[in-house]
C-alpha positions as a Markdown table, in Angstrom:
| # | Residue | x | y | z |
|---|---|---|---|---|
| 1 | Met | 108.5 | 35.3 | 114.2 |
| 2 | Lys | 111.4 | 32.1 | 113.1 |
| 3 | Arg | 109.3 | 30.0 | 111.1 |
| 4 | Lys | 110.1 | 26.2 | 112.9 |
| 5 | Gln | 111.9 | 23.8 | 110.8 |
| 6 | Ser | 110.8 | 21.0 | 109.3 |
| 7 | Ile | 111.9 | 17.1 | 110.0 |
| 8 | Leu | 110.2 | 14.8 | 107.2 |
| 9 | Val | 109.3 | 12.0 | 108.2 |
| 10 | Pro | 108.5 | 8.9 | 105.4 |
| 11 | Leu | 105.8 | 6.5 | 106.2 |
| 12 | Asp | 105.1 | 3.2 | 105.0 |
| 13 | Gly | 103.5 | 1.6 | 107.8 |
| 14 | Ser | 106.0 | -0.9 | 108.7 |
| 15 | Ala | 107.5 | -0.6 | 112.0 |
| 16 | Thr | 110.7 | 0.5 | 112.2 |
| 17 | Ala | 108.4 | 3.7 | 110.4 |
| 18 | Leu | 106.5 | 4.3 | 113.5 |
| 19 | Arg | 110.2 | 4.1 | 115.6 |
| 20 | Ala | 112.1 | 6.4 | 113.3 |
| 21 | Leu | 108.2 | 9.0 | 114.0 |
| 22 | Glu | 109.0 | 8.0 | 118.0 |
| 23 | His | 112.2 | 9.4 | 117.6 |
| 24 | Ala | 111.5 | 12.7 | 116.0 |
| 25 | Cys | 108.5 | 12.7 | 118.1 |
| 26 | Arg | 110.4 | 12.4 | 121.5 |
| 27 | Arg | 113.4 | 15.0 | 119.9 |
| 28 | Val | 110.5 | 17.5 | 119.8 |
| 29 | His | 109.0 | 16.7 | 122.8 |
| 30 | Asp | 112.3 | 16.9 | 124.5 |
| 31 | Gly | 112.8 | 20.7 | 123.2 |
| 32 | Glu | 113.8 | 20.7 | 119.8 |
| 33 | Ser | 112.7 | 23.7 | 117.8 |
| 34 | Ala | 111.5 | 21.9 | 114.5 |
| 35 | Ser | 107.8 | 20.3 | 113.3 |
| 36 | Ile | 107.4 | 17.2 | 112.0 |
| 37 | Thr | 105.9 | 16.5 | 108.6 |
| 38 | Gly | 104.7 | 13.2 | 107.7 |
| 39 | Leu | 105.4 | 11.1 | 104.1 |
| 40 | Asn | 103.3 | 8.5 | 102.2 |
| 41 | Val | 104.8 | 7.9 | 99.1 |
| 42 | Gln | 102.2 | 5.9 | 97.0 |
| 43 | Ala | 103.2 | 4.2 | 93.9 |
| 44 | Pro | 102.2 | 4.8 | 90.7 |
| 45 | Met | 100.3 | 3.1 | 88.6 |
| 46 | Pro | 99.1 | 3.4 | 85.1 |
| 47 | Pro | 95.2 | 3.7 | 83.6 |
| 48 | Ser | 94.2 | 0.8 | 81.6 |
| 49 | Arg | 90.6 | -0.3 | 79.7 |
| 50 | Leu | 90.2 | -1.9 | 82.8 |
| 51 | Val | 91.6 | -0.2 | 85.5 |
| 52 | Thr | 90.8 | 4.1 | 85.7 |
| 53 | Arg | 92.0 | 6.8 | 87.3 |
| 54 | Gly | 89.0 | 7.1 | 89.5 |
| 55 | Met | 90.0 | 3.8 | 91.0 |
| 56 | Ile | 93.5 | 4.0 | 90.7 |
| 57 | Ala | 92.6 | 7.2 | 93.1 |
| 58 | Asp | 90.6 | 5.2 | 95.1 |
| 59 | His | 93.4 | 2.8 | 95.5 |
| 60 | Gln | 96.1 | 5.1 | 96.9 |
| 61 | Ala | 93.6 | 7.3 | 99.1 |
| 62 | Arg | 93.0 | 3.3 | 100.9 |
| 63 | Glu | 96.3 | 2.4 | 100.4 |
| 64 | Ser | 97.7 | 5.8 | 102.4 |
| 65 | Arg | 95.3 | 5.7 | 105.2 |
| 66 | Thr | 96.4 | 2.1 | 106.2 |
| 67 | Ala | 99.8 | 3.1 | 106.1 |
| 68 | Leu | 99.9 | 6.5 | 107.9 |
| 69 | Arg | 96.8 | 5.0 | 110.8 |
| 70 | Gly | 99.5 | 3.6 | 113.4 |
| 71 | Ala | 101.5 | 6.8 | 112.4 |
| 72 | Arg | 98.7 | 9.1 | 113.6 |
| 73 | Ala | 97.5 | 6.9 | 116.7 |
| 74 | Leu | 101.3 | 7.6 | 117.4 |
| 75 | Ala | 101.9 | 10.9 | 117.1 |
| 76 | Lys | 97.9 | 11.5 | 118.8 |
| 77 | Arg | 99.8 | 9.3 | 122.5 |
| 78 | Leu | 102.9 | 11.0 | 121.5 |
| 79 | Arg | 100.8 | 14.1 | 121.8 |
| 80 | Ile | 102.6 | 15.9 | 118.7 |
| 81 | Pro | 101.0 | 17.6 | 116.3 |
| 82 | Val | 102.7 | 16.5 | 112.4 |
| 83 | Glu | 101.9 | 17.7 | 109.5 |
| 84 | Trp | 100.5 | 14.6 | 107.2 |
| 85 | Gln | 101.4 | 14.8 | 102.9 |
| 86 | Val | 100.5 | 11.7 | 100.5 |
| 87 | Val | 102.1 | 12.1 | 97.3 |
| 88 | Val | 102.3 | 9.5 | 94.2 |
| 89 | Gly | 105.8 | 8.8 | 93.2 |
| 90 | Ala | 108.5 | 6.4 | 93.0 |
| 91 | Pro | 110.1 | 6.3 | 97.1 |
| 92 | Ala | 113.4 | 7.2 | 97.0 |
| 93 | Pro | 113.7 | 10.3 | 95.4 |
| 94 | Thr | 110.1 | 11.6 | 95.5 |
| 95 | Ile | 111.3 | 11.3 | 99.1 |
| 96 | Ala | 114.3 | 13.6 | 98.6 |
| 97 | Arg | 112.5 | 15.7 | 95.7 |
| 98 | Phe | 110.0 | 16.5 | 98.6 |
| 99 | Ala | 112.6 | 17.3 | 101.6 |
| 100 | Arg | 114.1 | 19.8 | 98.8 |
| 101 | Glu | 110.9 | 21.4 | 97.8 |
| 102 | His | 108.8 | 22.2 | 101.2 |
| 103 | Gly | 112.6 | 22.8 | 103.0 |
| 104 | Cys | 112.8 | 20.2 | 105.7 |
| 105 | Val | 116.3 | 20.6 | 107.3 |
| 106 | Glu | 116.5 | 16.2 | 108.0 |
| 107 | Ile | 114.9 | 13.0 | 107.1 |
| 108 | Val | 114.5 | 10.5 | 109.7 |
| 109 | Met | 113.4 | 7.0 | 108.2 |
| 110 | Gly | 113.1 | 3.9 | 108.9 |
| 111 | Thr | 116.1 | 1.3 | 107.5 |
| 112 | Arg | 113.5 | -1.1 | 106.7 |
| 113 | Gly | 110.4 | -0.9 | 105.2 |
| 114 | Leu | 107.7 | -2.9 | 103.2 |
| 115 | Gly | 109.2 | -3.6 | 100.2 |
| 116 | Arg | 109.6 | -6.9 | 98.4 |
| 117 | Leu | 113.0 | -7.6 | 100.5 |
| 118 | Pro | 113.6 | -8.3 | 104.4 |
| 119 | Gly | 116.5 | -9.3 | 104.9 |
| 120 | Phe | 118.5 | -6.7 | 103.7 |
| 121 | Val | 119.7 | -4.7 | 107.2 |
| 122 | Leu | 119.4 | -1.4 | 105.0 |
| 123 | Gly | 116.5 | -1.4 | 103.3 |
| 124 | Ser | 116.9 | -0.1 | 99.1 |
| 125 | Thr | 115.2 | 3.1 | 99.5 |
| 126 | Ala | 116.8 | 3.8 | 102.7 |
| 127 | Met | 120.4 | 3.3 | 101.1 |
| 128 | Arg | 118.5 | 5.4 | 97.9 |
| 129 | Val | 117.6 | 8.2 | 100.1 |
| 130 | Val | 120.8 | 9.2 | 101.9 |
| 131 | Gln | 122.6 | 9.2 | 98.0 |
| 132 | Leu | 119.5 | 11.2 | 97.0 |
| 133 | Ala | 119.4 | 14.4 | 99.8 |
| 134 | Glu | 120.0 | 17.1 | 100.0 |
| 135 | Val | 119.7 | 17.5 | 103.9 |
| 136 | Pro | 120.9 | 14.8 | 106.7 |
| 137 | Val | 119.2 | 11.9 | 106.7 |
| 138 | Thr | 118.5 | 9.7 | 110.2 |
| 139 | Leu | 118.1 | 6.2 | 110.0 |
| 140 | Val | 116.5 | 4.2 | 112.5 |
| 141 | Lys | 115.7 | 0.6 | 113.1 |
């Protein structure tokens, strides 16, 4: 039996990320033969004398739960199964590498996330993913 092709949806808790997930879910609901992988990328944090690796891991776990809360609810409401993944790294290269290493056939993502410069029409992470990805990237406003 042929394995379903996977659509990667990076999720950071932003409204545009949720719209991207909804777009991917609707495509699958409408008969597209694909699975969906929801990916949350947590920023790396170096340990120090005051902050242990365990504290960092706990913080990243809390942040990923918060970022994925709305996405999990949306997928459940739409009755579309999503494989949830959390990784640590710089967002754009990590998203592109994840897509390549996991054989994703497309990346569907929001144009603006929760970055520090919300005034940009197209976020720097989205632009960088478009440059780095080896698969098609669909951007959702």
